[in-house]
C-alpha positions as CSV (number, residue, x, y, z in Angstrom):
1,M,0.0,0.0,0.0
2,L,1.3,3.4,-0.9
3,H,2.0,6.1,1.6
4,S,2.2,9.8,0.7
5,M,5.0,11.8,2.2
6,T,2.8,14.8,3.1
7,G,0.7,15.1,6.1
8,F,-0.1,17.1,9.3
9,A,-1.1,16.1,12.8
10,R,-1.8,18.0,16.0
11,E,-2.4,16.1,19.3
12,S,-2.7,17.6,22.8
13,A,-2.8,16.1,26.2
14,E,-3.6,17.5,29.7
15,T,-1.2,16.0,32.3
16,S,-0.4,16.7,35.9
17,I,2.8,18.4,34.6
18,G,1.0,20.7,32.2
19,T,-0.4,20.7,28.7
20,L,1.6,19.0,25.9
21,T,0.9,19.6,22.2
22,W,2.8,17.9,19.3
23,E,2.5,19.5,15.9
24,I,4.0,17.3,13.1
25,R,4.3,18.5,9.5
26,A,5.6,16.3,6.7
27,V,6.5,17.1,3.1
28,N,8.2,15.2,0.4
29,H,12.0,14.7,0.5
30,R,14.5,12.4,-1.0
31,Y,15.4,10.9,2.4
32,L,14.0,10.9,5.9
33,D,14.9,14.3,7.4
34,L,13.7,14.8,11.0
35,Q,13.7,18.2,12.7
36,F,12.7,18.6,16.4
37,K,11.7,21.6,18.4
38,M,11.1,20.9,22.1
39,P,11.9,22.0,25.6
40,D,15.5,21.8,26.7
41,E,14.5,19.2,29.4
42,L,13.8,16.7,26.6
43,R,17.0,17.2,24.6
44,P,18.7,14.2,26.2
45,H,15.8,12.0,24.9
46,E,15.8,13.3,21.4
47,Q,17.4,10.2,19.9
48,Q,14.7,8.0,21.3
49,L,12.0,10.3,20.0
50,R,13.7,10.2,16.5
51,Q,13.7,6.4,16.6
52,T,10.0,6.4,17.4
53,V,9.2,8.6,14.4
54,G,11.6,6.6,12.1
55,E,9.9,3.3,12.9
56,V,6.8,4.6,11.1
57,L,7.8,7.3,8.7
58,K,10.5,6.2,6.2
59,R,10.9,9.2,3.9
60,G,10.0,12.9,3.9
61,K,11.0,16.1,5.6
62,V,9.3,15.9,9.0
63,E,9.1,18.8,11.4
64,C,8.1,17.8,15.0
65,A,7.4,20.6,17.4
66,L,6.4,20.0,21.1
67,H,4.7,22.9,22.9
68,F,4.6,22.7,26.7
69,R,2.6,24.9,29.1
70,R,3.2,24.2,32.7
71,A,0.3,23.4,35.0
72,F,-0.6,26.1,37.5
73,D,0.5,25.2,41.0
74,D,-0.7,27.8,43.6
75,S,1.7,26.4,46.2
76,Q,4.6,27.5,44.1
77,A,3.1,30.3,42.1
78,L,5.0,33.5,41.7
79,Q,8.1,32.6,43.8
80,L,10.4,35.6,43.4
81,D,14.1,35.9,43.5
82,E,14.0,38.8,46.0
83,A,17.7,39.6,45.7
84,L,17.4,39.9,42.0
85,V,14.2,42.0,42.3
86,A,16.1,44.4,44.6
87,L,19.1,44.6,42.3
88,V,17.0,45.2,39.2
89,G,14.9,47.9,41.0
90,K,18.1,49.6,42.3
91,R,19.6,49.7,38.8
92,L,16.4,51.0,37.3
93,T,16.2,53.8,39.9
94,E,19.8,54.7,39.1
95,I,19.0,54.8,35.4
96,A,15.9,56.9,35.9
97,A,17.9,59.4,37.9
98,T,20.1,60.2,35.0
99,L,17.2,60.8,32.6
100,D,15.2,64.0,32.6
101,D,11.9,62.5,31.3
102,A,12.1,59.0,32.7
103,D,8.8,57.3,33.5
104,E,8.1,56.0,37.0
105,I,9.3,52.4,37.4
106,N,6.5,49.9,36.7
107,P,6.8,46.8,38.9
108,V,5.4,44.7,36.1
109,D,8.5,45.5,34.1
110,I,10.6,44.1,36.9
111,L,8.6,40.9,36.9
112,R,9.3,40.4,33.2
113,W,13.1,40.4,33.9
114,P,14.5,36.9,33.2
115,G,14.9,35.0,36.4
116,V,12.9,37.2,38.7
117,I,10.0,34.7,38.8
118,K,11.4,31.4,39.9
119,Q,10.1,28.4,37.9
120,P,10.1,25.1,39.8
121,E,12.4,22.5,38.2
122,I,10.7,20.0,35.9
123,K,11.6,16.4,36.2
124,S,12.6,15.2,32.7
125,E,11.6,11.6,33.0
126,P,7.8,12.1,33.7
127,L,7.8,14.8,31.0
128,F,9.5,12.4,28.6
129,E,7.1,9.6,29.3
130,E,4.1,11.8,28.6
131,A,5.7,13.4,25.5
132,L,6.6,9.9,24.1
133,A,3.1,8.6,24.5
134,L,1.6,11.7,22.9
135,L,4.2,11.5,20.1
136,E,3.1,7.9,19.3
137,R,-0.5,9.1,19.0
138,S,0.6,11.9,16.7
139,I,2.6,9.6,14.5
140,T,-0.3,7.2,14.2
141,A,-2.5,10.2,13.2
142,I,-0.2,11.5,10.5
143,D,0.5,8.0,9.2
144,G,-3.2,7.5,8.7
145,M,-3.4,10.8,6.7
146,R,-0.4,9.8,4.6
147,R,-1.9,6.3,4.0
148,S,-5.3,7.9,2.9
149,E,-3.5,10.2,0.5
150,G,-1.4,7.2,-0.7
151,E,-4.6,5.3,-1.5
152,R,-5.9,8.1,-3.7
153,I,-2.6,8.3,-5.6
154,E,-2.5,4.5,-6.0
155,A,-6.0,4.6,-7.5
156,M,-4.9,7.3,-9.9
157,I,-1.8,5.3,-11.0
158,Q,-3.8,2.2,-11.6
159,A,-6.2,4.1,-13.8
160,R,-3.4,5.6,-15.8
161,C,-1.8,2.2,-16.2
162,T,-5.0,0.9,-17.6
163,E,-5.1,3.8,-20.1
164,I,-1.4,3.1,-21.1
165,S,-2.3,-0.6,-21.7
166,Q,-5.2,0.4,-23.9
167,I,-3.1,2.7,-25.9
168,S,-0.3,0.2,-26.4
169,A,-2.8,-2.5,-27.4
170,A,-4.3,-0.1,-30.0
171,V,-0.9,0.6,-31.4
172,R,-0.1,-3.1,-31.6
173,V,-3.4,-3.8,-33.5
174,R,-2.7,-1.0,-36.0
175,M,0.9,-1.8,-36.6
176,P,0.4,-4.2,-39.6
177,E,-1.7,-1.6,-41.3
178,V,0.9,1.1,-40.6
179,L,3.7,-1.0,-42.0
180,E,1.7,-1.9,-45.1
181,A,0.9,1.8,-45.7
182,A,4.6,2.5,-45.4
183,R,5.5,-0.1,-48.0
184,V,2.9,1.3,-50.4
185,R,4.3,4.8,-50.0
186,Q,7.8,3.6,-50.7
187,R,6.7,1.8,-53.9
188,E,4.8,4.9,-55.0
189,R,8.0,7.0,-54.6
190,I,10.0,4.6,-56.7
191,E,7.3,4.6,-59.4
192,K,7.3,8.4,-59.5
193,L,11.1,8.2,-60.2
194,Q,10.3,6.2,-63.3
195,V,13.2,3.8,-62.8
196,E,13.2,0.1,-62.9
197,A,14.1,-1.4,-59.5
198,D,15.6,-4.8,-58.8
199,P,12.7,-6.7,-57.2
200,Q,14.9,-8.5,-54.7
201,R,16.7,-5.3,-53.8
202,L,13.4,-3.5,-53.5
203,E,12.1,-6.2,-51.1
204,V,15.2,-5.8,-49.0
205,E,14.8,-2.1,-48.8
206,L,11.1,-2.4,-47.9
207,A,12.0,-4.9,-45.2
208,L,14.5,-2.4,-43.7
209,V,11.9,0.3,-43.7
210,A,9.5,-2.0,-42.0
211,Q,12.1,-2.9,-39.4
212,K,12.8,0.8,-38.6
213,L,9.1,1.5,-38.2
214,D,8.3,-1.7,-36.2
215,V,7.4,-0.8,-32.6
216,D,6.6,-4.3,-31.3
217,E,9.6,-4.2,-28.9
218,E,8.6,-0.8,-27.5
219,V,5.0,-1.9,-27.0
220,D,6.2,-5.1,-25.3
221,R,8.4,-3.1,-22.9
222,L,5.5,-0.7,-22.2
223,D,3.3,-3.6,-21.2
224,S,6.2,-5.1,-19.1
225,H,6.7,-1.8,-17.2
226,V,3.0,-1.4,-16.6
227,S,2.9,-4.9,-15.1
228,E,6.0,-4.1,-12.9
229,I,4.3,-0.9,-11.7
230,L,1.1,-2.8,-10.7
231,D,3.2,-5.4,-8.9
232,T,5.2,-2.7,-7.1
233,L,2.0,-1.0,-5.9
234,G,1.2,-4.2,-3.9
235,K,4.4,-4.3,-2.0
236,D,4.2,-3.5,1.7
237,E,7.3,-1.3,1.8
238,P,8.4,2.2,0.6
239,V,8.3,2.0,-3.2
240,G,8.6,5.7,-4.3
241,R,12.1,5.5,-5.7
242,R,11.3,2.3,-7.7
243,L,8.2,3.8,-9.2
244,D,10.1,6.9,-10.1
245,F,12.6,4.7,-12.0
246,L,9.8,2.9,-13.8
247,M,8.4,6.3,-14.9
248,Q,11.8,7.0,-16.5
249,E,11.6,3.7,-18.3
250,L,8.1,4.3,-19.5
251,N,9.0,7.7,-20.8
252,R,12.0,6.3,-22.7
253,E,9.7,3.8,-24.6
254,A,7.1,6.6,-25.3
255,N,9.9,8.7,-26.8
256,T,11.1,5.9,-29.0
257,L,7.6,5.1,-30.1
258,G,7.2,8.8,-31.1
259,S,10.5,8.8,-33.0
260,K,9.5,5.6,-35.0
261,S,6.0,6.9,-35.7
262,A,5.0,6.5,-39.4
263,D,1.5,8.1,-39.1
264,T,-0.4,10.7,-37.1
265,E,-2.3,8.1,-35.0
266,T,0.9,6.6,-33.7
267,T,2.3,10.1,-33.0
268,K,-0.9,10.9,-31.2
269,A,-0.6,7.8,-29.1
270,A,3.0,8.6,-28.1
271,V,1.9,12.1,-27.0
272,E,-1.0,10.7,-25.0
273,L,1.4,8.2,-23.3
274,K,3.8,11.0,-22.3
275,V,0.9,13.0,-20.8
276,L,-0.2,10.0,-18.7
277,I,3.4,9.2,-17.6
278,E,4.0,12.8,-16.5
279,Q,0.7,12.8,-14.5
280,M,1.9,9.7,-12.7
281,R,5.4,11.0,-12.2
282,E,4.2,14.2,-10.6
283,Q,2.2,12.2,-8.0
284,I,5.0,9.6,-7.5
285,Q,7.3,12.4,-6.4
286,N,5.2,12.5,-3.3
287,I,5.2,8.8,-2.6
288,E,7.2,7.4,0.4
C-alpha cells in the first residue's frame, strides 16, 4: 500500500505536569529528514524520539514541534528571587535618575526580567514519558493521513496504467496496417522516379523500412513496465524510488515510439502516453 510523504497532525494532552501539544508536519523529501523543536528538558531523549518517528515514517522532511505549558501550582506560584528584584529595582532607579523625562518604574516590568520569577524545576523523566506517549499518537494520526493520500494516488496510478495498456494495445493492432501503408508509400515513390528497380533489392529495402518502423519491442516493454508498476503497488514497503525509476523507463519507450512513428495516429498515441506518464510522475514524487 502506498504512503504519501505529506501530512499534518496535532495532538494535545492535559497532564499533571502541564499541557503538551505535538505538531507534526511532513512534506516530500529524498530521504528521511527529521527536525525537532522541544523544551530543553527533553534534549537528552531526542534520539529515542527520533527512533519512534523513524519506525513509522521512512521518507520525507518531518518537522516535529512540542509545545509545553506548565500546569498552575498555587503552592509554588510567583516565587520571586528577592535579591534579583532588589538589584533590578536599584539599577532601574539609578538609570531613571540620569534621565530627565524617565517614567516611573513599573513593577510589572521588573517581573518580566529573566529569572525574577522562579520556575520550579521540571523532572525530565515524567515529562518524557508523557511526551513519548503523545508522540506515538501523533505519528499514528499523521501516518493515517499519509496512508489515505497514498490510496488516492494508488487509484490514480492504476487508472493511468489501464489507459497506457489500452493505448499500447491499439498501437499493436494497427501496426500491420501502418507497415503496409509505409510499403505502399515507398513503392509509389519509386514509381514516380520512373526507374526500374531490382525486385529483390526492393524487397530488402522495404524490409529495412518496416524494421525501422516496427514498434513491437517498445510496446512489449511498455506492457512489461506497466505490469511491474502494478506489482510494485502491492508491496508493503516504501516504493517511491522504484516507481520513479519505472516512470523514466516508460518515458523512454514513449519517446522511442514517437521517433519511430510513421503516421499521425501513432504520433498521437506517443503524446498521450507521455501525458499519462507525466501525470503519474508528478504524483509519485510525493510517494514514500
